[in-house]
gemmi code that builds the backbone of each chain (N, CA, C; Angstrom):
import gemmi

chains = {
    "A": [
        ("MET", (0.830, -1.201, 0.000), (0.000, 0.000, 0.000), (0.860, 1.244, 0.000)),
        ("SER", (1.968, 1.207, 0.774), (2.764, 2.430, 0.881), (3.295, 2.859, -0.485)),
        ("GLU", (3.633, 1.892, -1.331), (4.214, 2.301, -2.605), (3.184, 3.002, -3.489)),
        ("VAL", (1.924, 2.641, -3.345), (0.885, 3.324, -4.109), (0.758, 4.772, -3.646)),
        ("ARG", (0.935, 4.975, -2.372), (0.699, 6.311, -1.813), (1.938, 7.216, -1.858)),
        ("GLN", (3.019, 6.713, -2.400), (4.214, 7.568, -2.498), (4.125, 8.537, -3.672)),
        ("HIS", (3.180, 8.310, -4.569), (2.917, 9.246, -5.655), (4.097, 9.442, -6.585)),
        ("LYS", (4.861, 8.395, -6.769), (5.897, 8.493, -7.787), (5.215, 8.475, -9.158)),
        ("VAL", (5.935, 8.975, -10.157), (5.366, 8.982, -11.504), (5.418, 7.562, -12.057)),
        ("LYS", (4.240, 7.008, -12.307), (4.163, 5.643, -12.825), (3.893, 5.695, -14.315)),
        ("ASP", (4.468, 4.747, -15.046), (4.190, 4.688, -16.479), (2.858, 3.968, -16.687)),
        ("ILE", (1.931, 4.629, -17.328), (0.622, 4.005, -17.582), (0.571, 3.382, -18.974)),
        ("PHE", (1.576, 3.695, -19.816), (1.448, 3.325, -21.232), (1.964, 1.922, -21.529)),
        ("VAL", (1.207, 1.235, -22.365), (1.622, -0.079, -22.836), (1.585, -0.057, -24.361)),
        ("ASP", (2.530, -0.759, -24.976), (2.541, -0.832, -26.439), (1.549, -1.883, -26.892)),
        ("GLY", (0.621, -1.483, -27.724), (-0.365, -2.422, -28.260), (-1.543, -2.605, -27.326)),
        ("PRO", (-2.450, -3.526, -27.700), (-3.670, -3.732, -26.917), (-3.381, -4.257, -25.520)),
        ("ILE", (-4.347, -4.065, -24.636), (-4.287, -4.645, -23.289), (-4.892, -6.045, -23.376)),
        ("ASP", (-4.119, -7.036, -23.023), (-4.572, -8.421, -23.099), (-5.606, -8.682, -22.007)),
        ("PRO", (-6.767, -9.247, -22.365), (-7.770, -9.535, -21.321), (-7.206, -10.376, -20.183)),
        ("SER", (-6.237, -11.226, -20.468), (-5.662, -12.043, -19.398), (-4.881, -11.190, -18.397)),
        ("PHE", (-4.383, -10.032, -18.862), (-3.699, -9.100, -17.963), (-4.673, -8.574, -16.906)),
        ("VAL", (-5.935, -8.379, -17.329), (-6.960, -7.898, -16.394), (-7.161, -8.941, -15.289)),
        ("GLY", (-7.258, -10.199, -15.706), (-7.429, -11.278, -14.733), (-6.251, -11.383, -13.781)),
        ("THR", (-5.052, -11.274, -14.339), (-3.848, -11.334, -13.513), (-3.824, -10.186, -12.507)),
        ("SER", (-4.260, -8.986, -12.975), (-4.283, -7.816, -12.086), (-5.223, -8.048, -10.910)),
        ("ILE", (-6.364, -8.646, -11.188), (-7.311, -8.938, -10.103), (-6.678, -9.941, -9.131)),
        ("ALA", (-6.085, -10.979, -9.701), (-5.520, -12.054, -8.872), (-4.456, -11.540, -7.914)),
        ("LYS", (-3.711, -10.499, -8.346), (-2.624, -9.960, -7.513), (-3.134, -9.365, -6.204)),
        ("HIS", (-4.444, -9.090, -6.144), (-5.000, -8.471, -4.938), (-5.498, -9.480, -3.921)),
        ("ALA", (-5.339, -10.755, -4.222), (-5.882, -11.793, -3.331), (-5.286, -11.730, -1.931)),
        ("THR", (-4.048, -11.240, -1.832), (-3.381, -11.176, -0.517), (-3.840, -9.977, 0.299)),
        ("ARG", (-4.573, -9.062, -0.341), (-4.995, -7.836, 0.362), (-6.349, -8.061, 1.015)),
        ("GLN", (-6.323, -8.458, 2.269), (-7.572, -8.877, 2.899), (-8.412, -7.719, 3.421)),
        ("ASP", (-7.919, -6.497, 3.259), (-8.727, -5.321, 3.634), (-9.598, -4.843, 2.465)),
        ("ILE", (-9.396, -5.429, 1.291), (-10.183, -5.015, 0.120), (-11.496, -5.795, 0.078)),
        ("GLY", (-12.596, -5.055, -0.139), (-13.899, -5.711, -0.269), (-14.543, -5.462, -1.619)),
        ("ALA", (-13.942, -4.561, -2.422), (-14.570, -4.211, -3.692), (-13.524, -3.827, -4.731)),
        ("HIS", (-13.693, -4.341, -5.925), (-12.897, -3.920, -7.087), (-13.856, -3.293, -8.086)),
        ("GLU", (-13.433, -2.204, -8.689), (-14.216, -1.595, -9.764), (-13.264, -1.434, -10.945)),
        ("ILE", (-13.690, -1.891, -12.119), (-12.806, -1.847, -13.291), (-13.542, -1.228, -14.474)),
        ("PHE", (-12.901, -0.241, -15.110), (-13.396, 0.268, -16.390), (-12.446, -0.208, -17.471)),
        ("LEU", (-13.012, -0.720, -18.568), (-12.205, -1.134, -19.706), (-12.713, -0.431, -20.951)),
        ("GLY", (-11.816, 0.208, -21.664), (-12.176, 0.838, -22.933), (-11.808, -0.090, -24.078)),
        ("GLN", (-12.722, -0.215, -25.046), (-12.522, -1.116, -26.188), (-12.703, -0.322, -27.480)),
        ("ILE", (-11.926, -0.623, -28.491), (-12.032, 0.087, -29.773), (-13.312, -0.346, -30.497)),
        ("ARG", (-14.108, 0.655, -30.848), (-15.424, 0.424, -31.443), (-15.367, 0.678, -32.955)),
        ("ALA", (-16.123, -0.104, -33.713), (-16.164, 0.057, -35.174), (-17.108, 1.204, -35.528)),
        ("ASP", (-16.712, 2.416, -35.151), (-17.547, 3.589, -35.395), (-17.693, 3.857, -36.888)),
        ("VAL", (-18.877, 4.346, -37.275), (-19.033, 4.921, -38.605), (-18.910, 6.425, -38.392)),
        ("VAL", (-17.765, 6.966, -38.764), (-17.471, 8.355, -38.456), (-17.643, 9.201, -39.700)),
        ("GLY", (-18.246, 10.369, -39.524), (-18.419, 11.275, -40.656), (-19.271, 10.642, -41.742)),
        ("ALA", (-20.286, 9.881, -41.314), (-21.095, 9.132, -42.275), (-21.812, 10.036, -43.282)),
        ("ASP", (-22.043, 11.304, -42.918), (-22.758, 12.215, -43.808), (-21.972, 12.537, -45.077)),
        ("ASP", (-20.640, 12.683, -44.921), (-19.864, 13.099, -46.088), (-18.852, 12.036, -46.529)),
        ("ARG", (-19.048, 10.834, -46.046), (-18.155, 9.763, -46.467), (-18.998, 8.595, -46.966)),
        ("PRO", (-18.420, 7.738, -47.778), (-19.158, 6.539, -48.193), (-19.544, 5.720, -46.954)),
        ("PRO", (-20.655, 5.017, -47.038), (-21.126, 4.285, -45.856), (-20.193, 3.168, -45.423)),
        ("ASN", (-19.260, 2.781, -46.298), (-18.344, 1.713, -45.903), (-17.138, 2.245, -45.130)),
        ("ASN", (-17.172, 3.561, -44.789), (-16.034, 4.091, -44.068), (-16.181, 3.893, -42.567)),
        ("VAL", (-15.728, 2.764, -42.152), (-15.886, 2.311, -40.780), (-14.503, 2.251, -40.132)),
        ("VAL", (-14.437, 2.649, -38.878), (-13.164, 2.574, -38.147), (-12.749, 1.107, -37.985)),
        ("ILE", (-11.488, 0.819, -38.341), (-10.969, -0.544, -38.119), (-9.900, -0.570, -37.028)),
        ("ALA", (-9.371, 0.615, -36.681), (-8.337, 0.661, -35.637), (-8.145, 2.107, -35.206)),
        ("ILE", (-7.583, 2.292, -34.033), (-7.144, 3.628, -33.611), (-5.655, 3.545, -33.301)),
        ("GLU", (-4.926, 4.523, -33.854), (-3.492, 4.595, -33.569), (-3.277, 5.689, -32.530)),
        ("TYR", (-2.832, 5.289, -31.354), (-2.642, 6.239, -30.254), (-1.197, 6.695, -30.145)),
        ("THR", (-1.038, 8.002, -29.915), (0.260, 8.555, -29.556), (0.018, 9.448, -28.333)),
        ("ALA", (1.076, 9.867, -27.676), (0.904, 10.708, -26.483), (2.096, 11.614, -26.282)),
        ("TYR", (1.861, 12.697, -25.609), (2.930, 13.540, -25.058), (3.202, 12.911, -23.695)),
        ("ARG", (4.075, 11.933, -23.733), (4.237, 11.007, -22.627), (4.561, 11.710, -21.293)),
        ("GLU", (5.514, 12.626, -21.305), (5.949, 13.243, -20.045), (4.814, 14.028, -19.391)),
        ("MET", (4.100, 14.817, -20.211), (2.993, 15.590, -19.652), (1.866, 14.667, -19.190)),
        ("ALA", (1.605, 13.631, -19.965), (0.531, 12.699, -19.601), (0.824, 12.047, -18.249)),
        ("LEU", (2.073, 11.643, -18.049), (2.403, 10.950, -16.795), (2.381, 11.910, -15.612)),
        ("GLU", (2.830, 13.140, -15.815), (2.770, 14.130, -14.724), (1.323, 14.450, -14.369)),
        ("THR", (0.495, 14.622, -15.397), (-0.921, 14.926, -15.160), (-1.594, 13.757, -14.449)),
        ("MET", (-1.258, 12.545, -14.878), (-1.846, 11.348, -14.258), (-1.458, 11.252, -12.788)),
        ("THR", (-0.219, 11.598, -12.469), (0.233, 11.558, -11.064), (-0.586, 12.516, -10.213)),
        ("ALA", (-0.868, 13.701, -10.746), (-1.673, 14.683, -10.015), (-3.108, 14.181, -9.829)),
        ("ILE", (-3.668, 13.582, -10.870), (-5.038, 13.049, -10.778), (-5.086, 11.929, -9.738)),
        ("ARG", (-4.063, 11.076, -9.764), (-3.999, 9.967, -8.806), (-3.947, 10.489, -7.368)),
        ("GLU", (-3.114, 11.509, -7.142), (-3.004, 12.078, -5.793), (-4.346, 12.635, -5.334)),
        ("GLU", (-5.011, 13.352, -6.213), (-6.322, 13.901, -5.864), (-7.321, 12.806, -5.538)),
        ("ALA", (-7.279, 11.737, -6.320), (-8.244, 10.646, -6.115), (-8.038, 9.986, -4.750)),
        ("PHE", (-6.764, 9.804, -4.363), (-6.513, 9.170, -3.058), (-6.934, 10.061, -1.890)),
        ("VAL", (-6.873, 11.378, -2.088), (-7.342, 12.291, -1.045), (-8.870, 12.248, -0.967)),
        ("ARG", (-9.480, 12.246, -2.162), (-10.932, 12.310, -2.232), (-11.612, 11.019, -1.764)),
        ("TRP", (-10.972, 9.895, -2.045), (-11.538, 8.588, -1.657), (-10.518, 7.855, -0.787)),
        ("PRO", (-10.422, 8.246, 0.492), (-9.371, 7.712, 1.367), (-9.489, 6.213, 1.627)),
        ("GLU", (-10.648, 5.653, 1.364), (-10.817, 4.218, 1.565), (-10.241, 3.405, 0.403)),
        ("MET", (-9.916, 4.110, -0.685), (-9.352, 3.420, -1.846), (-7.953, 2.919, -1.493)),
        ("THR", (-7.708, 1.639, -1.741), (-6.399, 1.077, -1.400), (-5.445, 1.073, -2.578)),
        ("CYS", (-5.965, 0.914, -3.784), (-5.076, 0.990, -4.945), (-5.817, 1.427, -6.194)),
        ("LEU", (-5.034, 1.980, -7.103), (-5.569, 2.509, -8.354), (-4.564, 2.191, -9.453)),
        ("HIS", (-5.003, 1.419, -10.414), (-4.113, 1.025, -11.512), (-4.678, 1.553, -12.832)),
        ("VAL", (-3.826, 2.225, -13.593), (-4.260, 2.802, -14.869), (-3.317, 2.323, -15.969)),
        ("HIS", (-3.899, 1.866, -17.065), (-3.104, 1.463, -18.226), (-3.775, 1.994, -19.491)),
        ("HIS", (-2.964, 2.521, -20.404), (-3.488, 3.021, -21.676), (-2.567, 2.566, -22.799)),
        ("SER", (-3.167, 2.140, -23.880), (-2.386, 1.640, -25.013), (-1.798, 2.770, -25.848)),
        ("LEU", (-0.663, 2.493, -26.451), (-0.112, 3.315, -27.531), (0.065, 2.400, -28.733)),
        ("GLY", (0.146, 3.025, -29.913), (0.276, 2.228, -31.130), (-1.079, 1.918, -31.727)),
        ("THR", (-1.098, 1.023, -32.702), (-2.328, 0.727, -33.449), (-3.114, -0.371, -32.742)),
        ("ILE", (-4.344, -0.021, -32.349), (-5.195, -0.967, -31.623), (-6.408, -1.298, -32.494)),
        ("PRO", (-6.539, -2.539, -32.920), (-7.661, -2.916, -33.801), (-9.001, -2.917, -33.059)),
        ("VAL", (-10.059, -2.773, -33.831), (-11.427, -2.847, -33.297), (-11.597, -4.136, -32.486)),
        ("GLY", (-12.272, -3.988, -31.353), (-12.536, -5.155, -30.513), (-11.492, -5.387, -29.442)),
        ("GLN", (-10.357, -4.692, -29.563), (-9.296, -4.873, -28.572), (-9.427, -3.820, -27.466)),
        ("LEU", (-8.851, -4.133, -26.316), (-8.884, -3.206, -25.180), (-7.738, -2.208, -25.269)),
        ("CYS", (-8.047, -0.928, -24.957), (-7.034, 0.122, -25.061), (-6.875, 0.909, -23.761)),
        ("PHE", (-7.725, 0.654, -22.766), (-7.746, 1.526, -21.588), (-8.288, 0.737, -20.411)),
        ("MET", (-7.611, 0.853, -19.284), (-8.061, 0.143, -18.084), (-7.848, 1.031, -16.869)),
        ("VAL", (-8.895, 1.191, -16.075), (-8.787, 1.889, -14.786), (-9.376, 0.942, -13.743)),
        ("PHE", (-8.588, 0.643, -12.738), (-8.915, -0.410, -11.778), (-8.671, 0.139, -10.377)),
        ("ALA", (-9.754, 0.287, -9.610), (-9.634, 0.773, -8.234), (-10.165, -0.283, -7.277)),
        ("SER", (-9.551, -0.337, -6.121), (-9.998, -1.255, -5.081), (-10.184, -0.473, -3.797)),
        ("SER", (-11.193, -0.880, -3.020), (-11.417, -0.212, -1.742), (-12.128, -1.175, -0.795)),
        ("LYS", (-12.338, -0.696, 0.416), (-12.961, -1.544, 1.425), (-14.407, -1.862, 1.022)),
        ("HIS", (-15.136, -0.823, 0.620), (-16.531, -0.993, 0.186), (-16.689, -0.477, -1.240)),
        ("ARG", (-17.806, -0.805, -1.874), (-17.926, -0.558, -3.309), (-18.015, 0.915, -3.707)),
        ("GLN", (-18.616, 1.734, -2.850), (-18.930, 3.092, -3.292), (-17.691, 3.906, -3.673)),
        ("GLN", (-16.652, 3.835, -2.847), (-15.474, 4.654, -3.128), (-14.753, 4.188, -4.391)),
        ("ALA", (-14.692, 2.880, -4.588), (-14.036, 2.369, -5.803), (-14.822, 2.781, -7.048)),
        ("ARG", (-16.152, 2.682, -6.960), (-17.002, 3.070, -8.087), (-16.841, 4.531, -8.454)),
        ("GLU", (-16.931, 5.374, -7.437), (-16.831, 6.816, -7.693), (-15.458, 7.185, -8.231)),
        ("ALA", (-14.435, 6.594, -7.646), (-13.067, 6.930, -8.061), (-12.836, 6.547, -9.517)),
        ("VAL", (-13.302, 5.382, -9.925), (-13.071, 4.947, -11.309), (-13.780, 5.885, -12.285)),
        ("ALA", (-15.038, 6.223, -11.998), (-15.782, 7.113, -12.892), (-15.061, 8.463, -13.019)),
        ("TYR", (-14.600, 8.975, -11.887), (-13.919, 10.271, -11.851), (-12.592, 10.229, -12.609)),
        ("VAL", (-11.812, 9.205, -12.349), (-10.483, 9.107, -12.969), (-10.611, 8.894, -14.483)),
        ("VAL", (-11.558, 8.086, -14.915), (-11.769, 7.876, -16.351), (-12.086, 9.210, -17.038)),
        ("ASP", (-12.992, 9.975, -16.450), (-13.371, 11.264, -17.053), (-12.203, 12.238, -17.094)),
        ("ARG", (-11.455, 12.304, -15.998), (-10.296, 13.225, -15.967), (-9.254, 12.825, -17.012)),
        ("ILE", (-9.005, 11.541, -17.149), (-8.017, 11.077, -18.131), (-8.460, 11.457, -19.540)),
        ("LYS", (-9.730, 11.238, -19.840), (-10.222, 11.545, -21.185), (-10.113, 13.037, -21.508)),
        ("SER", (-10.315, 13.889, -20.511), (-10.307, 15.319, -20.813), (-8.944, 15.981, -20.607)),
        ("GLU", (-8.049, 15.388, -19.814), (-6.815, 16.113, -19.460), (-5.501, 15.487, -19.912)),
        ("LEU", (-5.501, 14.200, -20.263), (-4.220, 13.613, -20.658), (-3.973, 13.835, -22.152)),
        ("PRO", (-2.781, 14.355, -22.487), (-2.483, 14.602, -23.908), (-2.192, 13.303, -24.659)),
        ("ILE", (-3.286, 12.629, -24.981), (-3.230, 11.392, -25.769), (-4.000, 11.684, -27.056)),
        ("PHE", (-3.447, 11.240, -28.174), (-4.027, 11.570, -29.477), (-4.365, 10.274, -30.205)),
        ("GLY", (-5.490, 10.298, -30.929), (-5.952, 9.073, -31.576), (-6.285, 9.283, -33.032)),
        ("LYS", (-5.651, 8.494, -33.872), (-5.921, 8.548, -35.309), (-6.855, 7.396, -35.636)),
        ("GLU", (-8.081, 7.743, -36.054), (-9.058, 6.713, -36.415), (-8.788, 6.271, -37.844)),
        ("ILE", (-8.445, 5.009, -38.004), (-8.119, 4.481, -39.329), (-9.343, 3.766, -39.881)),
        ("PHE", (-9.728, 4.162, -41.101), (-10.931, 3.605, -41.720), (-10.601, 2.393, -42.580)),
        ("VAL", (-11.654, 1.680, -42.922), (-11.500, 0.448, -43.695), (-10.857, 0.723, -45.063)),
        ("ASP", (-11.044, 1.942, -45.613), (-10.429, 2.261, -46.909), (-9.040, 2.885, -46.747)),
        ("ASN", (-8.487, 2.787, -45.535), (-7.126, 3.239, -45.232), (-6.966, 4.758, -45.124)),
        ("THR", (-8.066, 5.523, -45.246), (-7.997, 6.946, -44.912), (-8.080, 7.056, -43.388)),
        ("HIS", (-7.950, 8.261, -42.874), (-8.031, 8.410, -41.422), (-8.562, 9.778, -41.038)),
        ("GLN", (-9.001, 9.886, -39.803), (-9.279, 11.204, -39.239), (-8.888, 11.172, -37.770)),
        ("TRP", (-8.717, 12.380, -37.198), (-8.243, 12.459, -35.818), (-9.418, 12.511, -34.863)),
        ("LYS", (-9.396, 11.609, -33.926), (-10.452, 11.504, -32.921), (-10.331, 12.673, -31.946)),
        ("ARG", (-11.473, 13.140, -31.440), (-11.437, 14.116, -30.351), (-12.490, 13.754, -29.318)),
        ("ASN", (-12.094, 13.780, -28.071), (-13.041, 13.474, -27.001), (-13.990, 14.642, -26.803)),
        ("THR", (-15.268, 14.300, -26.530), (-16.248, 15.365, -26.345), (-16.609, 15.481, -24.871)),
    ],
    "B": [
        ("MET", (13.768, 28.297, -29.899), (13.403, 27.205, -29.008), (12.772, 26.078, -29.819)),
        ("GLU", (12.887, 24.867, -29.276), (12.284, 23.726, -29.943), (10.847, 23.567, -29.457)),
        ("VAL", (9.930, 23.406, -30.402), (8.520, 23.250, -30.070), (8.072, 21.856, -30.496)),
        ("LEU", (7.485, 21.128, -29.554), (7.033, 19.755, -29.836), (5.638, 19.781, -30.451)),
        ("LEU", (5.436, 18.979, -31.471), (4.136, 18.908, -32.150), (3.580, 17.495, -32.023)),
        ("PHE", (2.260, 17.420, -31.920), (1.624, 16.114, -31.742), (0.423, 15.940, -32.661)),
        ("GLY", (0.050, 14.683, -32.867), (-1.191, 14.314, -33.546), (-1.364, 14.992, -34.894)),
        ("MET", (-2.562, 15.546, -35.108), (-2.875, 16.116, -36.412), (-2.015, 17.337, -36.729)),
        ("ILE", (-1.477, 17.986, -35.710), (-0.625, 19.157, -35.961), (0.753, 18.704, -36.462)),
        ("ALA", (1.280, 17.641, -35.878), (2.543, 17.073, -36.376), (2.344, 16.575, -37.815)),
        ("GLU", (1.176, 16.014, -38.076), (0.883, 15.528, -39.426), (0.862, 16.679, -40.433)),
        ("LYS", (0.191, 17.779, -40.062), (0.122, 18.961, -40.943), (1.499, 19.558, -41.184)),
        ("ALA", (2.295, 19.624, -40.122), (3.620, 20.243, -40.215), (4.631, 19.303, -40.850)),
        ("ASN", (4.258, 18.019, -40.942), (5.134, 17.004, -41.497), (6.402, 16.788, -40.665)),
        ("THR", (6.315, 17.107, -39.377), (7.431, 16.890, -38.460), (6.882, 16.929, -37.034)),
        ("ASP", (7.627, 16.353, -36.096), (7.139, 16.389, -34.716), (7.884, 17.422, -33.860)),
        ("ARG", (8.729, 18.243, -34.491), (9.324, 19.362, -33.755), (9.764, 20.461, -34.714)),
        ("VAL", (9.582, 21.704, -34.296), (10.029, 22.845, -35.113), (10.831, 23.796, -34.229)),
        ("GLN", (11.740, 24.527, -34.867), (12.506, 25.555, -34.164), (11.810, 26.890, -34.379)),
        ("ILE", (11.494, 27.580, -33.284), (10.786, 28.861, -33.362), (11.494, 29.830, -32.407)),
        ("SER", (11.616, 31.093, -32.821), (12.105, 32.122, -31.902), (10.926, 32.963, -31.465)),
        ("ALA", (10.705, 33.052, -30.169), (9.591, 33.855, -29.655), (9.881, 34.232, -28.212)),
        ("THR", (9.478, 35.442, -27.844), (9.704, 35.890, -26.472), (8.413, 35.909, -25.650)),
        ("SER", (7.307, 35.554, -26.322), (6.035, 35.460, -25.595), (5.168, 34.410, -26.270)),
        ("LEU", (4.123, 34.000, -25.577), (3.215, 33.010, -26.163), (2.504, 33.559, -27.397)),
        ("SER", (2.122, 34.852, -27.366), (1.420, 35.405, -28.527), (2.349, 35.449, -29.742)),
        ("GLU", (3.621, 35.771, -29.507), (4.608, 35.756, -30.594), (4.777, 34.334, -31.132)),
        ("LEU", (4.777, 33.389, -30.197), (4.922, 31.985, -30.579), (3.747, 31.542, -31.456)),
        ("ARG", (2.532, 31.948, -31.057), (1.334, 31.573, -31.834), (1.422, 32.120, -33.252)),
        ("THR", (1.841, 33.371, -33.379), (1.964, 33.990, -34.703), (2.991, 33.239, -35.554)),
        ("ALA", (4.124, 32.915, -34.942), (5.180, 32.219, -35.678), (4.734, 30.817, -36.082)),
        ("LEU", (4.012, 30.149, -35.196), (3.531, 28.794, -35.500), (2.513, 28.819, -36.640)),
        ("THR", (1.645, 29.838, -36.619), (0.628, 29.968, -37.659), (1.281, 30.158, -39.029)),
        ("ALA", (2.403, 30.897, -39.048), (3.120, 31.099, -40.307), (3.833, 29.820, -40.751)),
        ("ARG", (4.216, 29.017, -39.790), (5.032, 27.834, -40.089), (4.204, 26.586, -40.434)),
        ("ILE", (3.018, 26.477, -39.824), (2.230, 25.251, -39.976), (0.950, 25.541, -40.769)),
        ("PRO", (0.810, 24.898, -41.930), (-0.363, 25.165, -42.771), (-1.671, 24.897, -42.016)),
        ("ASP", (-2.626, 25.800, -42.166), (-3.982, 25.626, -41.615), (-4.057, 25.616, -40.090)),
        ("LEU", (-2.972, 25.961, -39.411), (-3.015, 25.917, -37.943), (-4.098, 26.843, -37.392)),
        ("ASP", (-4.291, 27.989, -38.076), (-5.300, 28.943, -37.591), (-6.722, 28.386, -37.684)),
        ("ARG", (-6.905, 27.316, -38.460), (-8.241, 26.714, -38.568), (-8.360, 25.461, -37.700)),
        ("MET", (-7.288, 25.150, -36.969), (-7.320, 23.960, -36.120), (-7.476, 24.367, -34.667)),
        ("SER", (-8.032, 23.425, -33.917), (-8.196, 23.686, -32.499), (-6.979, 23.091, -31.781)),
        ("TYR", (-6.319, 23.904, -30.958), (-5.117, 23.404, -30.272), (-4.881, 24.187, -28.987)),
        ("ALA", (-4.075, 23.610, -28.115), (-3.650, 24.279, -26.885), (-2.130, 24.262, -26.856)),
        ("ILE", (-1.557, 25.226, -26.125), (-0.107, 25.239, -25.961), (0.229, 24.884, -24.514)),
        ("ALA", (1.136, 23.939, -24.354), (1.606, 23.574, -23.010), (2.998, 24.151, -22.801)),
        ("VAL", (3.186, 24.789, -21.662), (4.494, 25.303, -21.265), (4.924, 24.498, -20.046)),
        ("ASP", (6.074, 23.849, -20.169), (6.564, 22.981, -19.094), (5.486, 22.009, -18.619)),
        ("ARG", (4.826, 21.416, -19.589), (3.887, 20.297, -19.377), (2.569, 20.681, -18.710)),
        ("ALA", (2.213, 21.970, -18.802), (0.883, 22.394, -18.334), (0.294, 23.330, -19.385)),
        ("VAL", (-0.987, 23.155, -19.678), (-1.645, 24.003, -20.669), (-1.721, 25.433, -20.135)),
        ("VAL", (-1.325, 26.392, -20.966), (-1.344, 27.804, -20.583), (-2.268, 28.540, -21.539)),
        ("LEU", (-3.218, 29.269, -20.994), (-4.198, 29.972, -21.822), (-3.820, 31.435, -22.026)),
        ("ALA", (-3.466, 32.130, -20.970), (-3.146, 33.564, -21.070), (-1.772, 33.767, -21.700)),
        ("ASP", (-1.562, 34.949, -22.248), (-0.248, 35.277, -22.795), (0.771, 35.345, -21.660)),
        ("ARG", (1.999, 34.996, -21.962), (3.059, 35.107, -20.956), (4.403, 35.188, -21.670)),
        ("ALA", (5.403, 35.684, -20.956), (6.740, 35.784, -21.529), (7.389, 34.396, -21.582)),
        ("LEU", (8.283, 34.225, -22.550), (9.047, 32.979, -22.671), (10.525, 33.346, -22.712)),
        ("ASN", (11.338, 32.596, -21.979), (12.773, 32.917, -22.003), (13.589, 31.939, -22.841)),
        ("GLY", (12.910, 30.994, -23.479), (13.614, 30.085, -24.378), (14.049, 28.787, -23.730)),
        ("THR", (13.922, 28.683, -22.407), (14.328, 27.447, -21.728), (13.136, 26.531, -21.443)),
        ("GLU", (11.944, 27.023, -21.728), (10.748, 26.240, -21.413), (10.582, 25.061, -22.389)),
        ("GLU", (9.866, 24.063, -21.918), (9.471, 22.961, -22.799), (8.093, 23.326, -23.363)),
        ("ILE", (8.050, 23.558, -24.674), (6.819, 24.018, -25.314), (6.244, 22.901, -26.183)),
        ("ALA", (4.929, 22.717, -26.108), (4.283, 21.709, -26.949), (2.964, 22.244, -27.487)),
        ("VAL", (2.660, 21.876, -28.726), (1.393, 22.266, -29.348), (0.502, 21.022, -29.380)),
        ("LEU", (-0.660, 21.136, -28.719), (-1.483, 19.952, -28.481), (-2.845, 20.050, -29.181)),
        ("PRO", (-3.112, 19.172, -30.114), (-4.462, 19.102, -30.702), (-5.424, 18.483, -29.682)),
        ("PRO", (-6.722, 18.411, -30.012), (-7.694, 17.877, -29.043), (-7.310, 16.479, -28.541)),
        ("PHE", (-7.575, 16.249, -27.267), (-7.208, 14.981, -26.635), (-8.204, 13.890, -27.029)),
        ("ALA", (-7.704, 12.664, -27.082), (-8.549, 11.554, -27.545), (-8.288, 10.270, -26.769)),
        ("GLY", (-7.807, 10.404, -25.545), (-7.500, 9.207, -24.762), (-8.747, 8.463, -24.338)),
        ("GLY", (-8.555, 7.204, -23.996), (-9.651, 6.395, -23.471), (-10.326, 5.584, -24.547)),
    ],
}
model = gemmi.Model(1)
for chain_id, residues in chains.items():
    chain = gemmi.Chain(chain_id)
    for i, (resn, *xyz) in enumerate(residues, 1):
        res = gemmi.Residue()
        res.name, res.seqid = resn, gemmi.SeqId(i, " ")
        for name, pos in zip(("N", "CA", "C"), xyz):
            atom = gemmi.Atom()
            atom.name, atom.element = name, gemmi.Element(name[0])
            atom.pos, atom.b_iso = gemmi.Position(*pos), 0.0
            res.add_atom(atom)
        chain.add_residue(res)
    model.add_chain(chain)
structure = gemmi.Structure()
structure.add_model(model)
structure.setup_entities()
């Protein structure tokens, strides 16, 4: 627990998709923590969006997103968000964040936020809050690649 | 100073870093607009030392400057 609360800058980025088995392994690692009563996990998956359907042929469907990031700023911002979350939800025992870089095909996982706490409410609230902050504040950029090999740049709303 | 470019702005500029001389953020914006095609029609933020800065401010050339298109994480 102490290492989570030291607020060192942790690398959240992974090259390529997040393997679903990694999620299972992450859960399993908490088995020794007998003060935890609740895990809350958000997983982001690449969706086959039809983007710009009004001015593009109907077959222009997203097949992958290529993620890049301003890594140093993203990690510093994430550290600040993490610190705030631990203050706001003191019952939270751990918070794990992973985000993909590189080309992630449709159907694959690209984002994971995993919080654990004594009871469910704090873990739930923390995950919702951290997911929203990451989407709006981390300098991560996404190129939506279409089935016809054209692309456009994704923007979070 | 070296200015870092990301995402669609790096794509437009055809590079991920440019050399710009500027003593303030407003000067930097003007120079970037001249250097990067269509930048004035794109939505972007400027980060100074890894934090987004909105108001004009002086620059001494030692700062880490980045031009950031809209975020798309998650």
